[in-house]
Structures are given as structure tokens and as C-alpha cells.
C-alpha positions in Angstrom: -7.7 134.2 -2.3 -10.3 134.7 0.4 -9.6 132.5 3.4 -12.1 133.1 6.2 -11.6 131.6 9.6 -12.7 132.2 13.2 -10.6 133.8 15.9 -11.9 133.4 19.4 -15.5 132.6 18.7 -16.4 129.1 17.4 -18.9 130.7 15.0 -17.6 131.6 11.6 -18.8 135.0 10.4 -18.3 137.5 7.6 -20.0 140.8 8.4 -20.6 141.6 4.8 -23.4 139.1 4.7 -25.0 139.6 8.1 -27.8 141.6 6.5 -28.9 138.5 4.5 -29.3 136.2 7.5 -32.8 135.5 8.7 -34.2 138.6 7.0 -36.0 139.6 3.9 -34.0 142.7 2.9 -34.6 144.9 -0.1 -32.1 144.4 -2.9 -31.9 147.3 -5.3 -31.4 146.0 -8.8 -30.4 148.6 -11.3 -31.3 146.5 -14.4 -34.8 146.6 -15.9 -37.1 143.7 -15.4 -40.6 144.1 -16.9 -43.3 141.5 -16.7 -47.1 141.7 -16.7 -49.3 138.6 -16.5 -50.9 135.9 -14.5 -48.7 133.8 -12.3 -49.1 131.0 -9.8 -47.5 130.7 -6.3 -48.1 128.3 -3.5 -50.9 130.6 -2.4 -52.7 130.3 -5.7 -53.2 132.9 -8.5 -51.6 136.3 -8.0 -51.5 139.4 -10.2 -48.1 140.7 -11.1 -47.5 144.4 -11.9 -44.8 145.9 -14.1 -41.7 147.0 -12.1 -38.6 148.9 -13.2 -36.4 147.1 -10.7 -36.4 144.1 -8.3 -37.0 145.0 -4.7 -37.3 142.5 -1.8 -39.0 139.2 -2.4 -40.3 138.5 -5.8 -44.0 139.1 -5.5 -45.3 135.9 -7.0 -43.7 133.1 -8.9 -42.9 134.4 -12.4 -42.8 130.8 -13.7 -44.5 130.7 -17.1 -46.4 132.6 -19.7 -50.0 131.5 -20.0 -50.2 129.3 -23.1 -52.4 126.2 -22.3 -55.2 125.5 -19.9 -54.6 121.8 -19.2 -53.6 121.1 -15.6 -50.5 119.0 -14.8 -51.8 117.3 -11.8 -52.0 114.0 -13.6 -48.8 114.3 -15.7 -45.2 113.6 -15.1 -42.3 115.7 -16.4 -40.4 113.9 -19.2 -37.3 115.4 -17.8 -36.2 117.7 -15.1 -34.0 120.7 -15.8 -31.6 121.6 -13.1 -29.5 124.7 -12.6 -26.3 123.4 -10.9 -24.4 126.3 -9.2 -20.8 125.4 -8.8 -18.9 126.8 -5.8 -15.6 126.2 -7.4 -15.6 122.6 -6.1 -13.8 119.5 -7.5 -16.9 117.3 -7.1 -19.5 119.3 -8.9 -19.3 117.3 -12.1 -20.0 114.1 -10.1 -23.3 115.7 -9.3 -23.6 116.7 -13.0 -23.1 113.1 -14.1 -25.6 111.7 -11.6 -28.3 114.3 -12.5 -27.7 113.8 -16.2 -29.0 110.2 -16.0 -31.6 110.8 -13.2 -33.1 113.9 -14.8 -33.1 112.7 -18.4 -31.1 115.8 -19.5 -27.8 117.2 -18.3 -28.0 120.1 -15.9 -26.6 123.6 -16.7 -23.5 124.3 -14.7 -22.6 127.9 -13.8 -20.1 129.1 -11.2 -21.4 131.1 -8.3 -20.0 134.4 -9.7 -20.8 133.7 -13.3 -24.4 135.0 -13.5 -25.8 138.2 -12.1 -29.0 138.3 -10.2 -30.7 139.6 -13.3 -29.5 136.5 -15.2 -30.9 134.2 -12.5 -34.3 136.0 -12.7 -34.3 135.9 -16.5 -33.6 132.2 -16.8 -35.8 131.1 -13.8 -38.8 133.3 -14.3 -38.9 134.9 -17.7 -37.6 131.9 -19.8 -38.7 129.2 -17.3 -35.5 127.3 -18.2 -35.2 125.4 -15.0 -37.3 123.2 -12.7 -35.0 123.1 -9.7 -31.6 124.2 -8.4 -28.7 122.3 -6.8 -26.0 124.2 -5.0 -22.7 122.4 -5.0 -20.1 121.8 -2.3 -17.1 124.0 -2.2 -14.2 125.3 -0.1 -14.5 127.9 2.7 -17.6 129.1 4.5 -21.0 130.5 3.5 -20.1 133.5 5.7 -17.5 134.5 3.1 -18.9 136.3 0.0 -16.0 135.1 -2.2 -16.8 131.5 -1.2 -20.6 131.4 -1.7 -21.2 134.0 -4.4 -24.8 134.4 -5.5 -26.0 131.3 -3.6 -27.3 133.1 -0.5 -29.5 135.4 -2.5 -30.8 132.5 -4.5 -31.7 130.7 -1.3 -33.3 133.7 0.2 -35.3 135.0 -2.7 -36.1 132.0 -4.9 -38.5 130.7 -2.3 -40.8 129.2 -5.0 -38.2 126.9 -6.7 -37.1 123.5 -5.3 -33.4 123.8 -4.1 -31.0 121.2 -2.8 -27.8 122.3 -1.1 -24.9 119.9 -0.8 -22.2 120.4 1.9 -21.4 124.1 1.5 -24.8 124.6 -0.1 -26.4 122.9 3.0 -24.5 125.2 5.3 -25.6 128.2 3.2 -29.2 127.2 3.6 -28.8 127.3 7.4 -26.7 130.4 7.4 -29.0 132.5 5.3 -31.9 131.9 7.7 -29.9 132.7 10.8 -28.1 129.6 11.9 -24.5 129.7 13.0 -21.7 128.0 11.1 -19.1 126.5 13.5 -16.1 124.1 13.5 -17.1 120.5 13.6 -16.0 118.5 16.6 -13.3 117.2 14.2 -12.7 117.5 10.5 -14.0 114.6 8.5 -12.7 114.1 5.0 -13.0 111.0 2.9 -14.6 109.0 5.7 -18.0 107.5 6.1 -20.7 107.9 8.7 -24.0 106.2 9.5 -27.0 108.4 9.0 -30.3 108.5 10.9 -33.2 110.4 9.4 -36.8 111.2 10.2 -38.3 109.6 7.1 -38.7 112.8 5.2 -39.4 112.6 1.5 -35.8 113.3 0.6 -34.9 110.0 2.3 -37.9 108.0 0.9 -37.1 104.2 0.8 -33.7 104.7 2.4 -33.0 102.8 5.7 -32.0 104.8 8.8 -29.9 104.4 11.9 -27.1 102.2 13.2 -26.3 99.1 11.1 -29.0 100.0 8.6 -26.6 100.2 5.7 -27.1 103.9 5.1 -23.5 105.2 5.2 -22.4 108.4 3.5 -19.1 110.1 2.6 -18.3 113.3 4.4 -15.9 116.1 3.3 -16.2 118.9 5.8 -14.6 120.8 8.7 -17.6 123.1 9.4 -21.1 122.4 10.4 -24.4 124.1 11.1 -24.7 124.6 14.9 -27.9 122.6 15.6 -28.6 124.7 18.7 -28.8 127.8 16.6 -31.2 126.4 14.0 -34.2 128.8 13.5 -37.7 127.5 13.8 -38.3 127.7 10.0 -35.6 125.1 9.4 -36.3 121.5 10.4 -33.6 118.9 11.1 -34.2 115.8 9.0 -31.0 113.8 9.3 -28.0 113.5 11.7 -25.0 111.4 12.4 -22.6 110.7 15.2 -19.3 112.5 15.0 -17.6 109.5 16.4 -19.0 106.8 14.2 -16.5 107.2 11.3 -15.8 104.3 9.0 -13.2 103.7 6.4 -14.4 102.6 2.9 -13.2 99.0 3.6 -15.0 99.1 6.9 -18.2 99.7 4.9 -17.5 96.8 2.6 -16.8 94.6 5.7 -20.3 95.2 6.9 -21.7 94.1 3.6 -23.0 97.5 2.4 -22.1 98.3 -1.2 -22.1 101.9 -2.4 -24.5 102.2 -5.3 -21.9 104.1 -7.4 -19.4 101.3 -7.3 -20.2 98.1 -9.2 -17.1 96.0 -9.4 -18.5 92.8 -7.8 -15.3 90.8 -8.2 -13.3 93.5 -6.5 -15.8 93.6 -3.6 -15.5 89.8 -3.1 -11.8 90.0 -2.9 -11.9 92.9 -0.4 -14.5 91.1 1.8 -12.3 88.0 1.7 -9.2 89.9 2.7 -11.1 91.7 5.5 -12.5 88.5 6.9 -9.0 87.1 7.2 -7.9 90.1 9.1 -10.9 90.0 11.4 -10.1 86.3 12.2 -6.5 87.1 13.2 -7.5 90.3 15.1 -5.5 92.7 12.9 -8.4 94.7 11.4 -9.7 97.9 12.9 -12.3 99.8 11.0 -12.3 103.1 13.0 -9.7 105.0 14.9 -12.4 107.1 16.6 -14.1 104.3 18.6 -13.1 105.6 22.0 -13.8 109.3 21.3 -16.8 111.3 22.6 -20.0 110.7 20.7 -22.0 113.7 19.7 -24.7 114.2 17.1 -23.9 116.3 14.0 -26.6 117.7 11.8 -26.6 116.0 8.4 -29.8 117.2 6.8 -32.3 120.1 7.0 -35.4 121.3 5.2 -37.3 124.6 5.2 -40.8 124.4 6.8 -42.6 126.3 4.1 -40.3 126.3 1.0 -39.1 123.3 -1.1 -35.5 123.8 0.1 -33.3 121.0 1.4 -29.7 120.6 2.5 -27.5 117.6 3.2 -24.0 118.0 4.8 -22.6 114.8 3.3 -21.8 114.1 -0.3 -24.5 111.9 -2.1 -22.4 112.0 -5.3 -19.3 110.3 -3.8 -18.3 106.9 -5.2 -18.5 105.4 -1.7 -21.9 106.9 -0.5 -24.7 104.4 -0.2 -28.1 105.4 -1.6 -26.6 108.7 -3.0 -28.4 108.2 -6.4 -31.6 107.5 -4.6 -31.4 110.8 -2.7 -31.0 112.7 -6.0 -33.8 110.7 -7.5 -36.0 111.6 -4.6 -35.2 115.2 -5.1 -36.4 114.9 -8.7 -39.6 113.4 -7.5 -40.0 116.2 -5.0 -39.6 118.7 -7.8 -42.2 116.9 -10.0 -44.7 116.8 -7.2 -44.1 120.4 -6.2 -45.0 121.7 -9.7 -48.0 119.3 -9.8 -49.3 120.6 -6.6 -49.3 124.1 -8.0 -51.6 122.8 -10.7 -49.9 125.0 -13.3 -52.4 125.6 -16.2 -49.9 125.2 -19.0 -46.8 123.4 -20.3 -44.1 125.8 -21.5 -41.8 124.7 -24.2 -38.7 123.2 -22.6 -35.8 125.5 -22.8 -32.9 123.2 -22.3 -29.6 124.9 -22.2 -27.2 122.0 -22.7 -23.6 122.9 -21.9 -22.0 119.5 -22.4 -18.4 120.1 -21.6 -19.0 123.7 -20.4 -16.5 126.0 -22.1 -14.7 123.3 -23.9 -16.4 123.9 -27.3 -14.1 123.7 -30.3 -13.7 125.6 -33.5 -13.6 123.5 -36.7 -10.2 123.3 -38.2 -10.0 121.9 -41.8 -6.3 122.2 -42.6 -4.9 118.8 -43.6 -1.3 117.7 -44.0 0.4 114.6 -42.7 -0.9 111.0 -42.6 0.6 107.6 -42.0 2.2 106.4 -45.2 3.5 103.0 -44.3 4.1 100.6 -41.4 6.0 97.3 -41.3 6.0 94.6 -38.6 9.2 92.8 -37.9 9.2 89.2 -36.8 9.6 88.1 -33.2 13.3 88.8 -32.8 13.1 89.1 -29.0 15.2 92.3 -29.2 15.7 94.2 -26.0 14.2 97.8 -25.9 17.5 99.1 -24.4 19.5 97.5 -27.3 17.2 98.9 -30.0 17.3 102.3 -28.4 21.1 102.7 -28.3 21.9 100.9 -31.5 19.6 103.0 -33.6 21.5 106.1 -32.5 20.2 109.6 -31.8 19.3 108.6 -28.2 15.9 110.2 -28.4 13.5 108.1 -26.3 13.8 105.4 -28.9 12.5 107.5 -31.7 14.2 109.2 -34.6 12.6 112.6 -35.2 13.0 114.8 -38.2 10.5 117.6 -37.9 10.8 119.9 -34.9 11.5 120.5 -31.2 8.9 122.6 -29.5 9.7 124.4 -26.3 7.3 126.6 -24.4 8.5 128.8 -21.6 6.6 130.9 -19.1 5.2 134.1 -20.4 3.8 132.6 -23.6 7.0 132.5 -25.6 7.3 129.6 -28.1 10.6 128.4 -29.6 10.4 126.0 -32.5 13.6 124.3 -33.9 13.5 122.2 -37.0 15.7 119.3 -38.0 18.2 121.5 -39.7 18.6 123.7 -36.6 16.7 126.6 -37.8 14.9 128.4 -34.9 11.6 130.2 -35.0 10.3 132.3 -32.1 6.8 133.5 -31.5 4.5 134.7 -28.7 1.5 132.5 -27.8 -1.3 134.8 -26.9 -3.8 131.9 -26.4 -1.4 129.6 -24.5 0.4 126.3 -25.1 -2.7 124.0 -24.9 -4.5 126.0 -27.6 -1.4 125.8 -29.8 -1.1 122.1 -29.3 -4.8 121.6 -29.9 -4.7 123.4 -33.2 -1.6 121.5 -34.3 -3.3 118.1 -33.6 -6.6 119.1 -35.2 -4.7 120.1 -38.3 -3.7 116.5 -39.1 -5.6 114.5 -41.6 -5.7 110.8 -41.0 -7.7 107.7 -42.0 -8.3 104.8 -39.7 -7.3 102.3 -42.4 -3.8 103.7 -42.3 -3.2 102.1 -38.9 -5.9 99.4 -38.8 -4.9 96.3 -36.8 -2.0 97.9 -34.9 -2.1 96.9 -31.2 -1.1 100.3 -29.8 -2.3 103.9 -30.1 0.8 106.0 -30.8 1.4 106.4 -34.5 3.6 109.4 -34.4 3.2 112.9 -33.0 4.4 114.9 -30.0 6.4 113.4 -27.2 7.6 115.4 -24.2 6.4 116.9 -20.9 4.0 119.4 -19.5 5.3 121.3 -16.5 3.2 122.0 -13.4 3.2 125.7 -14.1 0.9 125.2 -17.0 -1.9 124.9 -14.4 -2.5 128.6 -15.1 -4.0 127.5 -18.5 -6.3 125.1 -16.6 -8.0 127.5 -14.1 -5.3 128.2 -11.6 -5.1 131.8 -10.6 -1.3 132.4 -11.0 2.2 131.0 -10.6 3.9 132.6 -7.6 7.2 130.8 -8.5 8.8 130.8 -11.9 10.1 127.4 -13.1 13.8 127.1 -13.8 13.0 124.8 -16.8 10.7 125.5 -19.7 7.0 125.0 -18.9 6.7 122.4 -21.7 9.1 120.7 -24.1 8.0 118.4 -27.0 9.5 117.0 -30.1 7.5 115.8 -33.1 8.3 112.1 -33.8 7.5 111.2 -37.5 9.7 108.1 -37.4 8.7 105.6 -34.7 9.9 102.3 -33.3 7.4 100.5 -31.2 8.1 97.4 -29.1 5.2 95.0 -28.0 6.6 93.7 -24.7 3.9 91.1 -24.4 4.7 89.3 -27.7 8.2 90.6 -28.4 7.1 92.2 -31.7 8.8 95.3 -33.1 7.0 97.7 -35.3 8.4 100.6 -37.3 6.3 103.5 -38.7 6.9 106.6 -40.6 4.7 109.7 -41.3 4.8 111.3 -44.7 3.5 114.5 -46.2 0.8 113.8 -48.8 2.0 113.7 -52.4 5.7 113.4 -51.3 8.1 110.5 -51.9 8.1 107.9 -49.1 11.0 108.1 -46.7 13.8 105.7 -47.0 14.0 105.5 -43.2 11.7 102.5 -43.0 13.9 100.3 -45.2 17.1 101.4 -43.6 15.8 100.9 -40.1 14.4 97.5 -40.9 17.7 96.3 -42.2 19.5 97.7 -39.2 17.1 96.0 -36.8 17.4 92.6 -38.6 21.2 92.9 -38.4 21.3 93.3 -34.7 22.9 90.4 -32.8 22.6 89.1 -29.3 26.2 90.1 -28.7 25.0 93.7 -28.9 22.8 93.1 -25.9 25.7 91.8 -23.9 28.0 94.6 -24.9 25.3 97.2 -23.9 24.9 95.6 -20.5 28.6 95.7 -19.9 28.8 99.3 -21.1 25.8 100.7 -19.2 25.6 98.6 -16.1 29.3 98.5 -15.2 29.8 100.3 -11.9 31.0 103.8 -12.6 34.1 105.3 -11.1 33.3 106.5 -7.6 33.1 110.3 -7.6 35.0 112.4 -5.0 31.9 114.5 -4.8 29.9 112.7 -2.1 27.6 115.6 -1.2 24.1 114.5 -0.5 20.8 116.1 -1.8 19.8 119.2 0.1 16.1 119.9 0.6 14.6 123.3 -0.2 13.2 123.3 3.4 14.5 121.9 6.6 12.7 119.1 8.5 11.3 121.6 10.9 10.1 123.9 8.1 8.4 120.9 6.3 6.7 119.9 9.6 5.5 123.5 10.0 4.2 123.5 6.5 2.2 120.3 7.2 0.8 122.0 10.3 -0.2 125.0 8.2 -2.0 122.7 5.8 -3.9 121.1 8.7 -5.1 124.6 9.8 -6.5 125.3 6.3 -8.2 121.9 6.4 -9.7 122.6 9.8 -11.1 125.9 8.6 -12.8 124.2 5.6 -10.5 125.7 2.9 -9.5 122.3 1.6 -10.2 118.6 2.1 -6.7 117.5 1.1 -3.5 119.3 0.3 -0.7 117.6 -1.6 2.3 119.3 -0.1 5.7 119.0 -1.9 9.3 120.2 -1.8 12.4 119.9 -3.9 15.7 118.2 -3.1 18.8 119.4 -5.1 22.4 118.4 -5.7 25.1 119.9 -7.8 26.6 117.3 -10.1 29.4 117.1 -12.7 29.0 115.5 -16.1 26.8 112.5 -15.8 25.7 109.8 -18.2 21.9 110.6 -18.0 20.9 107.6 -20.1 23.0 105.3 -18.0 21.4 106.9 -14.9 18.0 106.2 -16.4 18.8 102.6 -17.3 20.1 102.0 -13.8 17.0 103.6 -12.3 14.9 101.5 -14.5 16.8 98.3 -13.5 16.6 99.0 -9.8 13.2 100.6 -9.6 11.1 99.4 -12.7 7.9 101.3 -13.2 5.1 101.1 -15.9 5.2 104.8 -16.9 9.0 105.4 -16.9 10.6 107.7 -19.4 13.8 109.3 -20.5 13.9 112.6 -22.3 16.8 114.7 -23.4 16.6 118.3 -24.7 20.2 119.2 -25.4 19.7 122.8 -26.4 18.0 123.3 -23.0 20.8 121.4 -21.2 17.9 119.3 -19.8 17.5 115.6 -19.2 14.7 113.8 -17.4 15.0 110.3 -15.8 11.6 109.3 -14.7 10.5 106.0 -13.0 6.8 107.0 -12.4 4.4 104.2 -11.4 1.4 106.5 -12.0 -0.7 107.2 -15.0 -2.3 110.6 -15.2 -4.6 110.2 -18.1 -5.0 108.1 -21.3 -7.3 108.5 -24.3 -7.4 105.5 -26.6 -8.6 105.1 -30.2 -12.0 104.1 -28.9 -12.4 107.5 -27.1 -12.1 105.8 -23.7 -10.4 107.9 -21.0 -8.6 106.3 -18.1 -6.9 107.7 -15.0 -5.0 105.7 -12.4 -4.2 108.0 -9.4 -2.0 106.8 -6.6 -2.6 107.8 -3.0 -1.1 105.8 -0.2 2.5 104.7 -0.1 4.5 102.5 2.3 8.0 101.0 2.2 8.6 97.3 1.3 9.6 94.9 4.0 12.9 93.2 4.5 11.4 89.7 4.7 8.3 88.2 2.9 6.4 88.2 6.2 7.2 91.8 7.0 6.4 92.8 3.4 3.0 91.2 3.5 2.3 92.8 6.9 3.2 96.3 5.5 1.1 95.7 2.4 -1.9 94.9 4.6 -1.2 97.9 6.8 -1.4 100.1 3.7 -4.6 98.4 2.5 -6.5 99.0 5.7 -5.0 102.3 6.7 -7.9 104.7 7.3 -5.8 107.7 6.4 -4.6 106.3 3.1 -8.1 105.1 2.2 -9.4 108.7 2.9 -6.7 110.2 0.7 -7.4 107.8 -2.1 -11.2 108.2 -2.0 -10.9 112.0 -2.1 -8.7 111.8 -5.3 -10.9 109.2 -6.9 -13.9 111.5 -6.4 -11.8 114.4 -7.8 -10.8 112.4 -10.9 -14.4 111.3 -11.4 -15.3 115.0 -11.4 -12.5 115.9 -13.9 -13.5 113.1 -16.3 -17.2 114.0 -15.8 -16.5 117.4 -17.4 -15.6 115.8 -20.7 -17.3 112.4 -20.7 -20.7 111.3 -21.9 -23.3 111.4 -19.1 -23.4 108.2 -17.1 -20.2 106.8 -18.6 -17.8 107.6 -15.8 -17.1 104.6 -13.6 -14.5 103.1 -11.3 -13.6 99.5 -12.2 -10.9 99.3 -9.5 -10.9 101.1 -6.2 -8.0 101.1 -3.7 -5.9 98.2 -5.2 -2.5 97.8 -3.7 0.3 97.6 -6.3 3.9 96.6 -5.3 7.1 98.1 -6.8 10.8 97.6 -6.0 10.9 99.9 -3.0 7.3 100.7 -2.1 3.7 99.5 -2.0 1.1 101.9 -3.4 -2.7 102.2 -3.3 -4.0 102.7 -6.8 -7.5 103.3 -8.2 -8.8 103.3 -11.8 -11.4 105.8 -13.2 -12.8 105.4 -16.7 -15.2 107.2 -19.0 -16.3 107.7 -22.6 -15.1 111.0 -24.1 -17.8 113.3 -25.4 -17.7 113.6 -29.1 -17.3 117.4 -29.1 -14.3 117.5 -26.9 -10.7 117.3 -28.3 -7.9 115.3 -26.8 -6.0 118.3 -25.6 -9.1 119.7 -23.9 -9.5 116.4 -22.0 -6.1 117.0 -20.6 -6.8 120.7 -19.8 -10.0 119.6 -17.9 -7.9 117.4 -15.5 -4.4 119.0 -15.4 -2.6 119.0 -13.1 -3.4 115.5 -11.8 -5.5 115.7 -8.7 -3.2 113.3 -6.9 -0.6 116.2 -6.9 -2.9 119.0 -5.9 -5.6 117.9 -3.5 -9.3 118.9 -3.4 -11.0 121.1 -4.1 -8.3 121.5 -6.8 -8.3 125.3 -7.5 -8.4 126.4 -3.9 -5.9 123.8 -2.9 -3.4 125.0 -5.6 -3.8 128.5 -4.3 -3.0 127.4 -0.8 -0.1 125.3 -1.8 1.4 128.2 -3.9 1.4 130.3 -0.6 3.1 127.5 1.4 5.6 126.0 -0.9 8.9 127.9 -1.3 9.8 127.1 -5.0 8.3 126.1 -8.3 7.6 122.4 -8.8 8.9 122.7 -12.4 8.6 119.4 -14.3 7.7 117.5 -11.1 3.9 117.1 -10.6 3.4 117.6 -14.3 3.1 114.9 -17.0 5.3 113.1 -19.5 3.9 111.3 -22.5 2.7 111.6 -26.0 0.0 113.2 -28.1 -0.5 111.0 -31.2 -1.5 112.6 -34.5 -4.6 110.3 -34.5 -5.7 112.3 -31.3 -4.9 109.7 -28.7 -2.6 110.4 -25.8 -1.1 108.7 -22.8 0.5 110.8 -19.9 2.0 109.9 -16.6 2.4 111.8 -13.4 5.9 113.1 -12.9 7.0 111.5 -9.6 10.0 109.4 -8.6 12.0 111.5 -11.2 15.4 113.0 -11.5 15.6 116.3 -13.5 19.1 117.2 -14.6 19.3 120.8 -15.7 22.4 123.1 -16.0 24.6 121.0 -13.7 22.0 120.3 -11.0 20.0 117.2 -10.2 16.6 117.8 -8.6 14.0 115.5 -7.2 10.5 116.5 -6.2 8.7 114.7 -3.4 5.8 115.1 -1.0 2.5 113.7 0.1 -1.2 114.3 0.7 -2.1 116.1 3.9 -5.5 115.2 5.3 -7.1 115.8 8.7 -5.7 112.5 9.9 -2.1 113.4 9.0 0.8 113.3 11.5 3.4 116.0 10.5 6.4 113.9 11.4 5.1 110.9 9.5 4.5 113.1 6.5 8.1 114.2 6.5 9.3 110.6 6.6 7.0 109.7 3.7 8.4 112.5 1.6 12.0 111.2 2.3 10.9 107.7 1.4 9.5 108.7 -2.0 12.7 110.5 -2.9 15.1 107.7 -1.8 15.2 105.5 -4.9 16.0 108.3 -7.4 18.4 109.9 -5.0 20.3 106.7 -4.5 20.5 106.3 -8.3 22.1 109.7 -8.7 24.5 109.1 -5.8 25.5 105.9 -7.5 26.3 107.5 -10.8 27.6 110.9 -9.8 
């Protein structure tokens, strides 16, 4: 991990790249690049000679082979082909989604160290594969080679190709021409600013200035020093560092971001804000009394078609973001028209779709649903069914296998008879699970009409350490529990809570006798009586004998150490290494024998949550009692993906009046809105990697939901899964959930690994199912007690942003752990 920061000087430098700045150096390229022919530059026709290597600027614009003589001055491009260079950011695929609809064809995404300079030259100039380039945001500084990769050379040498740099890309455009990169007056992440511009073509038909409605989202700690701007770079947009707005502050003024279209939601928010304005409780900015100073928000090159914007046009909350990207398309079209190119080359569109998530066809078939019965409306309690059916396995009888994956790639499979098979997974757990699910044959008629998506399959958890299969560099801490545990459920009881219907389903091998489990279970369910419910309540909710062991949970880190960790996070954020870091820790307590199911039922009774779960893996001496309110990701039978991240938490009040006041305090907290917005944009990015272009949307933004002990701020992100992406690869594209990592995700996870003192284990991972019909539903493991080898552990933490107060962050961590900790103390 390369973390570059300044020491005494406000300018951020990395001497390795000083020779690139403001110069036209000679780059010796060892690879052959031969080309003879007629080309066109902005100076007209030039003759190109054969050369054995690239040196200095490309002499001429090697754009196309001569094929046709018809000029393009009167023609429009049917589509624009963009090379999108990803600086390992978590918002790149939001740009991808926007450009896919604006350009008429998806861009090609490559990371900044994925292609060599020879690759760039080949695709740009030999194959004419692209019309323009967009350089993404990213962590770090353009002064660090590891952060910026090949982008500086692209900006310096591809002078004849339209380029747009966003955030880090914008800073790179300034840096490569000699401008200084310095700390901003204050870090601004997930907050909005008003923009004033000079009317340049990039801002065509966009208003300008205070109260104009042009507000943009900013995620940055570094800026281009305007005083150091060289004469070849022209400032075209700027903002005031002190004019920050929260998202709701933007809605209050009536400006609706063009990426967010939930009109009913907007009306509700505007109504709520109007009420607060009347009673004097609403404040849209905490910076109103701070020093005002202009910050450079946009630049352009005086002679090249190169532009940069410091803000994020792709954010869900940016106004006129799509218009800016559309203007860049028009700039690109007009640029090539002005060159009066004498031909039209065949369009070489390199469509990547879901990038590396292409799948091999697997044709093996085995199991399918054989039968399903619906029981009448018996109004049976889920808890009653669960315990009366025996086996105590999350309400499901299973008869195939338990699958346990531990770190290092070792797989343990135990079948129903107790036979154990061990293997080493060279390709990893997600590949194993993907192949398993793709091996099932099923027909939609087998489950037509059922009002739910789980018809049997794998149920269990994915631990946080499996992030190494999703792009994370490494695991510094080994988990005490297996990295994943699943069992295969081929016999299923499903309860429809809305209508009090009970369904039983069974999976059968083809050409084998139907299981007797359906008939036996149906008879047992029909025979249940209301008295069973009363007996169960008495058995499980009767106060247990008070234990002599009254020791409390002990945190892995002290209060002082946690506060110091928060301060370290703030330093990384200040230096531009992250926008948001989700810092966590573990609280532990030694316990004796404990009724884990009773503990879960107590937790469920006292702290009900929509994504609660109880799992027991007896061979691992492992039980999980989860009361999570947060959905990580769901894929339904219509191929619709949904994420519901939570960011922003506050305790409930002791009176209705206090409770409502606290709820409003959360709703209009600038810090919590910034946290939530950053994760919403991150989840849009993750879904954008695997969803059809233009399908990712946000039906609900920053809703407040109330639970037994806390209010939380929740958003919903949806999209239509691309047809060539599997269910497992949807999870792999988004795991771990962004609400547990921060953004940009990969760099944030690296930083957190260096700060946190132990493995998160199951906490921060996901519990749920993968159905054999290739649907899934997974939660985020929070508000959870993990009982393993005589110890109860609870993970807790919070998102650290530039506005965070270290002491407040510690108190929030304690608040989040309180409900599960009290449940354990009650039962231990």
C-alpha cells in the first residue's frame, strides 16, 4: 500500500514523477511500433515515418487508416467510444453507467496499471478503438506513481485525444503540467457545493453561481493550488470552500439532482424540512461562519481537448452531472469534426460488460424441485414450527451436506451420515459455490406461483476475510472461525408472515423416488396445537437462573486506543487516502454453557430486526445469534438486485417527544447524510459492475427507520442484473458490503487492516441463502452475537468521515453493541 502525504510543505510531491511535470520528456519504449501512412492532427495533414520505438511526443495523430474520402464535417457519431481508466476507485462504475447511456455504447474499463503504454498506443492509434478518454477519481495523490499509474503519461502524450479527468484525474491534469497539489482548506466528502463557471463548453446550458441550482458532490481532501496553475491551463469553474450543503439542504432549496427521480420521496423531505424551518430547528450547513475562500473546481488546457473537474458529476446527488458528461460527448464529436477526417473507420467496440466476470458454461444437471404443498392458514408461530419440527436448524431439515470453508483454501464437506470429505480449493470458495449453483437444473414451472424466492439451496454465512477473493490485497489477521459455513437445505419450511401461510418444499434427484418428508411434515404441522405455543413461550422466555459470572464484555481496544484509531483514520482522510473509513473492534466475554437458541429468541423479542438469523454448526462449536436490520444484497427471480445500506444511527428517546426529536436530529445530521451518500454512491458503483447499463437507480434515499433501541438512516439501490453474470459473481462484485468498509473500498480495507487489531471474523460479513434457482438474499452481519468455543463476541464500529468527532465515534460503537451485549448478560 502506497500512502503518500506531505510533511512540512503543503505541496504533495513524489519525486519519481517530477520529470513528467510541465515538460515533454523522451520516453524510451522497448517495444516495436511500426506505422507508415497519412494522418491528421490539429495542424492538418502530416507525414508519419516508420519508427522502431516511441520517443517523446507522438509526431502526429495516428488516428485512422485511410479508407474513405468523405469528410465528417456534416456527420454525427452514432456512438462515442470511451476508454475509462479506473484509479482503483469505488465510483468508477457510476461513470460507466452514465456513459453507457449517454455514449450509446458502454465504455471499456481498464485499471491504471492494467495496460502498458504500448497497449494504449495500439488501441488509440493503430486500432482507433476509442474516441475519448475519461480518467476516474481515486484515492491518494497524482504525485504518487502507485496511485495514478499510466494516467500522467496519457495526459502528457495523448494531446490529440479528448480527455476528461474527474477528481484525481482532474488533479493529475494540473500536476502533469506543473501545478502543485496541496491540502484543501478542509476535507469535503459527501457534501455539496455551489459551482460558478465561466460558460465554457463543458458547462453549456448549466446555470452558474450562488442560488443558481448548480450544486455538486465533492469527495476530496486535496486540490490544485490555483496560484500555481501554469499558463497553458485555464480555470473554468470554482467554488467556495465554506459554502457546503447537506443533501437535504439541496432539496430544501428546490434543486433536485438529475440522478435521483423519486418524486414522492422528495415531496416528503421538502415537507419535513419546511416544518423544521418554521420551528427554527433546521440548519443546512455547519460551515456558515468559517472563512470563505475559492477552490478550483474545473480546468481546461488552452490548446488540447483536455478537461478536469474536481467534483463528482456521477454522484446521485450532483445536479447537472449527466449534462456535463453529455457536453463532453458533444465536445468529442465536434473535435473530430473540426479535424475533417477523410474517412470513417469501422468501429472497434471492445465491450467488457461486467469486466472480468465472464462465466464458463456448465452443463451438468442434477436436482430439481419435485413437489411443493401449501398448508392452510393455520396461524402457526414461526418459533413454534421451528422447535416442534426438531433438528433446530434455522427452521429447515437438511439431508445433504454441511460445507465449511476455512482460510487457506481448505474445504470440509460433511454429508448427512457424518462422512467427511476434505479438499483444497485452488480457485477459492466463491468459484466453488458458483459451480455448485450452476450445476443445478431447474424449470420455472416447478415453483410457479410461489410468493418467495428460496426453494432450497445453501444457507449459511460468508465471513469478512473472504474479501481476499473480491479484490482485497490480503488478510493481516486470521479469523478464529471458518471463513464460510453453509449447509444445503433440500427440505424447506417457509412461512408467509403477511398472510400466515405455511409452505413445505422438498428437492429430489431426478429419477429417484419422492421423499416421504413432505407427507410426514405436513401431518406434523397440522397436528400442532396452540398449547404448543404457550408451552414454548414458557420454556424459552422464562427468566433463566442468574449466573454467578457477572463479568462484562471486554473490548479488544481501550477507549483511548479506539479514539486514537479514529484520529488515525482522520489523518488518512485528510491526506486523500480515503473518503470514509468504517472502523470496528470486537468485544468479548467468556461464557459457560448457554442456550443459544433461547438467547436468539430473547434477542429477537427485545430487538426485532428484518434480517435476523440463527445458525448453529455443532461440529465447529459455533452458533450465531443475529438481529441485523441491514440487507447487503438480494437477487430475485426477475433478476432484480437490491441493496439497502445503513449509515447513520442514533439511540431511541425515553419519551415520544424526545424520540421524535432524536429521529429528526438523525435525519438532518450533516455528518450522517455525508456517510450515507458516500455509501449509496459506492453501492451504485458495485451494482453498476454487474447490472444492465442505465438500470441502476435509487428509489429511496436517506429514509429513517426505527427499531427497538435505535433509529437508522437507510437507502435503497436497485438494478437489473446483466444476463451474463451469475448470482455468485454479483455477490463477489459487491462483497464486503460497502457500509462496512468505506470508500474507495479497496484502499479503505487496506488502511483498516493496518489499524484494526484483530480479524472481524463473521462480523461485517453476510448471512443468508443462495437458492438453487440462482436467487439469493444476504444481510450485513451487525448487531450479532457469535458464540464460539466458550466465548461470546460482538463486533461494533462506525463510519469515520472528515466531520467525525473521535469521542462521539466511541460512544456510537458502544451504543451499537449494547442490545446484543445485554441479551448475553441476561442469559449467561
